[in-house]
N, C-alpha and C positions, 0 to 999 in steps of 0.2 A: 770111759765117758761115752755116753750114748749120743749118736748122731740123730738130729731131728729131721725126720723125713715128712715133708708136707704132702698130703694126699691130694690128688686132683679132684676137683668138683666137676659137675656135669658141663658147666660152661667152658671149661678148659678142653674137655674132650670134644665138645662141639666145635670149638675153634680149630682144633687140630684136624678133625675130619674135614672141615670146610677148607682149610689151607691145602690139604691133600687133594681135594676136589679141584681147586683152582689150578694147582700144579699139573694134575692129571689131564685136565681139559685142555690146557695150553699145549702139553706134549702131544695129545691125541690130535689136536687141530693141526699141528705142524706135521706130524707123521702122515695123517690122512689127507692133508691139504684141503681141509674143510673148516673154514674159520667159524662157522656157526656153532661148533662144539664149545667154543670159548664162552658162549652165552649160557652154558649150564650153571655156573656159579651164580650168575645173576638170577636165573630162573629159580634156583633153590632159595636164594635170599628173598625174592619176591614171594615165593610160596610160604616161607616162614612169616613174613610180614602179613600176608593174607590171612593166615591162621590167627595171628594176634589181633590185627585190626584191618579188615579188608577194605575199609573206607579209604585208607591211604593208597592202596593199589588202584582203587577206582579213580581217585584223583589223579594218580600218575597216568592212567589210561586217558583221561580227558586232556591232560597236558600234551600227550603224545599224538593226539588225533591230527593237529595241524602239521606235526613234525614227521609223521610216518612216511615211509618210502616203500615202494614196491621192490621186492627182492625175488629174483628168479632162482628156482631150485633145480637140481638135476631131474631129468625125466619130463621136462616141459611144464612143471608145476611152478606156481608163484605164491608168495605170501606178502602181507603188509607188515613190515617191522617198524617198531615193536608192538604195534597195536593188536595184531591177530593173536600172537601168543598170550598177551594180557587178557584178551577177550575170552579165549578158551580157558585160561586159568580161572578167571572170575566166574565163568559158567559153572565150572566144577565146584567152586566155593559156594556159589549160590544154591546149587542143587543140594549140597551138604547142609547148608543153612536151612533150606526149605524142609528137609526131612526132620531136622532137629528142632525147628521152631515153628512148625506148621500151625499148631493151635494158637500161637501168639500173633500170627500175621493178620493184617487188616483185611477181612473178607470183602469189605466194601470196594476195595481197589480191584479185586479180581472180578467182582460182579458188576462193575461199572459198565454201562451200555457200550462205551467205546472199546473196552477190553473184550466184551463179548463178541463184538464185530471183528476184532483182531483175531480172536480164537476161531471164529467162523472162517476167516481168511486163511488161517493156518490149516484148519480142518479140510477145506476144499483143496488146498495145496497138497495135502497128504493123499487125498483121493487121486489127484493128478499124478503124484509120484508113483502110486501103485499101478496106474495104467500107462506109465511112461514108455516111450519108444526106446529110450536109453536109460535104464533103471539106475545105473551107477552114477551118471551125471546128475540125475534128479535127486537122488539120495544126498549127494554132496551139497547140492543147492539147498535142500530142505534143512539139513543139519546146520549149515551156515546161517540160514534165516532164524533157526531156533536159538542159536547162541546170541544173535543180535537182540532178539526179543527178551531173552532171559536177562541179559546184562543191561541193555539200554532202556528197557521198559520196566521189567520187574525189579531189578536191582536199583535202578534210578528211582522208581516209586518208593522203595524202601528207604533210600538215603536222602533224597531231595524232596522234602515235604514242606518246608517253611520258606518264607521270603528270603531269609538270611542264607539258606542253603543255595538258593538260586543266585544270590549275589556272589557267593564264593565260587561256584562253578563257572560263573561268567569270567572272573579274573583268571582262574586256572586255565581256561581255554583261550581267552582273549589275548593275553600277553604273548604266548607262543605263536598265535595266529598273526598278530601284527609284526612280530619279528620275521616270520617267513615272507610277509608281504614286502618288508623293507629289503630283505635279501633278494627277492625276485626283481624289485625295482632297480636295485643296484646292478643286477645282472643284465637287465634290459637296457640300462643306461650305457653299458659297454658296447651294445650293438646299435645304439641310436634309436631304441624303442621300435625296431623294425618288426612288422607283423610276422614275417617269415622266420624270425629268430625267437619269437616269444615262447614257443614250446620248449626250446632248449633252456631258456632262462628260468623256467619253472621247475626244472629238475634240481634235486632229487625228490622234493617234497610233494610235487603234484604230477599226476600221470599226464595230464593235458590241460589246456587252457579252460576247458569247460568245467572240470572239477575245481580248478582254482577259482574261477569266477563264481561258481555256485556256492562254495564255502564262504567266500567273502560276502556275497549277497545275502545269504540266509542268516549270517551273523550280524549284518548291519542293523536290523531292528533291535537286537539286544543292546548294541551300543547306544542307539538313539534313545532308548527308554531308560537304561541303567544310569545314564548321565544325570537324569532327573533325581536320582537318589542321593546325590552329593551336593553340598553347598556350592553355589556358583563361585567361580574363581579359586576354588580349593584345588590342591594338587591332583586328587583322583579325577576331578571334573576336567581339568586341563588335559590330563593324559587321555581321557576318553575323547574329548573334542579333537585333539590333534590326530588321534588314531582313526576317528571317523573320516577325516580328510585323506588319511593314508589308504583306508579301505576304498573310498570312492575313487581315488587315483588308481589303485590296483585294479578295480573293476573296469574303469575306463580303458586302461592299457592292457587289459586281458583280451580285448578285441572280440568279445563274446556277445553276439547279438541277443541271445536268449537272456542274458543277465539284464540288459537294458529293458527288455520287454517285461521280465519278471518283476523288476523294481517298480515299473509303471503300474502293473497289475496290483502289486502290494499297496501302492499309494492309493489306488482306487478302492481296494478292499478295506483299508483303514476307515474310510468314510462310509462304506457300505455297512460295516459292522457297527460303527457308531450310530448309524441311522436305522438299524434293525432291518436292513434290506437284503440280508444274505439269501433267504429263500427265493426272493424274486430274482436276484442276480444269478443264482444257481439254475433256476428254471429257464431263464433266458439263454444262459450258456448251453444248456442241454438241448434246447430247441434249435439253436444255431448249429451245434454239432450234428444233430439229427438231420437238419436241412442240408448240410454239406454232404453228409453220407448219401442221402437220397439223390442229390444232384450228381455225385460222382458215379454212383452205381447205375443210374438211369442211362440206358443205351451205351453203357461202357464209356461214359464221359471222361473217366479218369485217364483214358488213353490220350486225350487231348493235351495232357500235361507231361507227356513223355519228353525227355530232354533230347537235344541234338548231341550225339556222341562226340562229334568233332569240336564243338564250341563249348562244351561243358568241361571246364578246367579249373584248376586251383588258382586263386588270386592272392597276391602278396602285398597289395595295397588295400587298406581298409575301405577307402571310398569306392574303389572298383569292386571290392567284395560286396558292399551293400548294393551297388548297381547290378551286379551279377545275380544277387539273390532275388531282386525284383524282377529281373528278366528270366529267371529260372535257368541261369547258366552257371551257377556256382556248384562245384562238384560235390561239396559236402552236403548241400541241401538236396541235390538230385539223387545222390547215393542213398540218402534217407528214404526218399520216395521209392526207390528201387526195393529197399528192404521192407517198407511198409506194405507195398503191394504184395510182396511175397508172403508177409504175415497174414494178410486177408485170405490169400489163396490157401495157406496152411490151415487156417481156421475152418474153411469149407470142408477140409478133409476130416476133421474131428471137432465138431462143434461142442461136444459134451465135456471132454476132459483135456483136450489139446494134446500136444506132443510130449508134455511133461516139463516141469520146471527146469530152466537152464538149457533147453534143447533147441531153441530157435536157430542158433548159429550152426548147429549140426545138420539141419535139414532144409533151411530156407532156399538154398541155391536151386534145388530141384523144383521149387514152386515160384521161382522168379519169372518176371515177364521181360523178355529180351529187349523190348523197345525202351525200357527204363535203365538199361545197362550203362555204366560209366567206366572210366579208366581204372577205377579202384574197386570194381565189383568183384575181383578175385579175392579180396579181403584176406591178404596174407597175415595181417595182425590178429585175425579172428575176433574182431570187435562185434558188438551186439547190434540190436535192432535200432537203438536210438529213439525209442518211444516206449515208455514203460507200460502204457495202457494197451498198446497193440501187442507187447510182449506177453501180457496177461492173457490176451485173446488167443495167441498162437500156442502158448505153453500150457494154459489151464482152461481153455475153452470159454464159451460165452458165460457160464456160471462164474468162473474165476474172475472174468472182467467185471461182471455186474457186482459181485461181492466187493471187489476192491473199490469200484466207483462209489458204492453205497458207503463204504468205510471212510473214504476221503471226504465225501460230501457231509457225512455225519459229523466228522471232526470239526468242520467249519461251522455248521449250523449249531451244534452243541456248544462250540466255543463262543459263538455270539451270545448264547444264553448265559454261559458262565460269566462272560464279561459284564453283562448288565446286572447279574445277581451279586457281583462282588461289591462289598461295601468299602473295603480298603482301597485307597488310591494306588498303593503299591501293587496290590494283587491285580487290580484292573490292568495296570501296565504290564505285569507279567503275562497275563492271559493274552493281551493284545500282541505283545512281542512274539510269543510262541506261535500264535495264530498266523501272524504275518510271515514268520519264518517257514511255517508249514506250507503256506500258500505259495511262497517263492519256490519251495521244493516242488510242489505240484506243477507249477509253471514249467520248471526245468524238465519234468518228466514227460512233457509233450514231445520234446525232440531229443530226449536223452533217457538212459536207463541207469539211474544213480542210487536207487534205494539200497543196493547190495554193496555199495562202496563205503569204506570206513570213514571217508571225509564227510559224506552227505547223509547216508543212511543212518548213521549213528545219531545225528542231530534230529532227524525225522522222529525217531523213537524216543529220544530224550524229551523233545517237545511234547510228544503225546503223553508221557508219564507225568510231566510237570502240569499239563493241562488237567489231567485227571485229579491230581492231588489238590489243585486249586479248587476244583469243583467239590471235592470232599471237604475241604476246609470251609467252603461256603455252607455246605449242609450241616456241619457241626455247629456253626454259628447260629443257624436257623433253628437248631434243636432237633 
């Protein structure tokens, strides 16, 4: 009697190999005492899913943005998990897709005026990289910028084209975001919502209170407009309404002065855009900034704002923090001035291409002015300049700063045009909410450098891609 032997098909062999990978990764992680090795099976699974349908991996990435945490690696390196590996993986997937489907891609997206300005920004950054004082640092910075653009602008532009797509990504990001806020509020409640303990309460999801407040603030316009897409008193409407109050409470208890100012600016920008006054508002803002710069540089007037080293300290009560800010005695505010002055001094050294992307913190101490020094000026945590515009000046020279300013101003001016050209009420709301979100980010950039962070920079580029696709949708309707 013959025995029936069932032959294995490909799926069984794949399952066996995957099981062996899981076992092997666990054993290696234990032997080498390196837990990250256990992430290999997950990476392989995500790689398989990316090949079959990379949209699912993209959605997973969006869900992970509020949940990501900073992880420190041996050798002084760090990464954001799980977002950074997902970004790198999707970058490779998109490059493969680009080569295979290039003739099918919408050339109008790549040739859009805002995309051309983004490419110009990247082009000048590359020039600065070539002339960098520390080439390795600048190359790393440039590569990280590239995969942000590839994933959050180009891949978003490919996947998020319609109003329904925007609705979906809202929910994929909004639910995890609100859950993290509830977690932080619970942690803060345990410490009596004390300012001095707020940083610890935001761990492990947020590096500091500024990143936390920024993400909540820039997502607030989404919630305010998306609620209009659902019938009043319906379950989705109630969820968004309750969540808006949770976001506002989180922003209030983040004790972040920039967030309050950014939201006020966004409220004003809403009416400016509705009334077609963006060009006038931008012109007045530029005149005000230019006047301030002339005043500070005239007879070295900036030295009048040097802090008192003995009285410039940290404050642990919010009311005293606000008072200290007004009196120029808050250490975080004055330490920013210390670094900003150093950035201007650096720019004088190389006005053309700067010191190279990512190099500010490696050189600024030699260009600092001692009268602005504070108790934390040794900068043991190696934090940055806390002003993205001045970072452009120090790292990429005057041309780099001018290109970035033109790019950001063009987004708002073009966005106003797209808003008024939109016939659909839903599309108008999408354009307005992404514009207000970008304006909030721009406001944060005045006293922070957040474009290269996975919590904030990702939304900046996603907003840009959505804005461009709404403009292209308008053009298609006009014929």
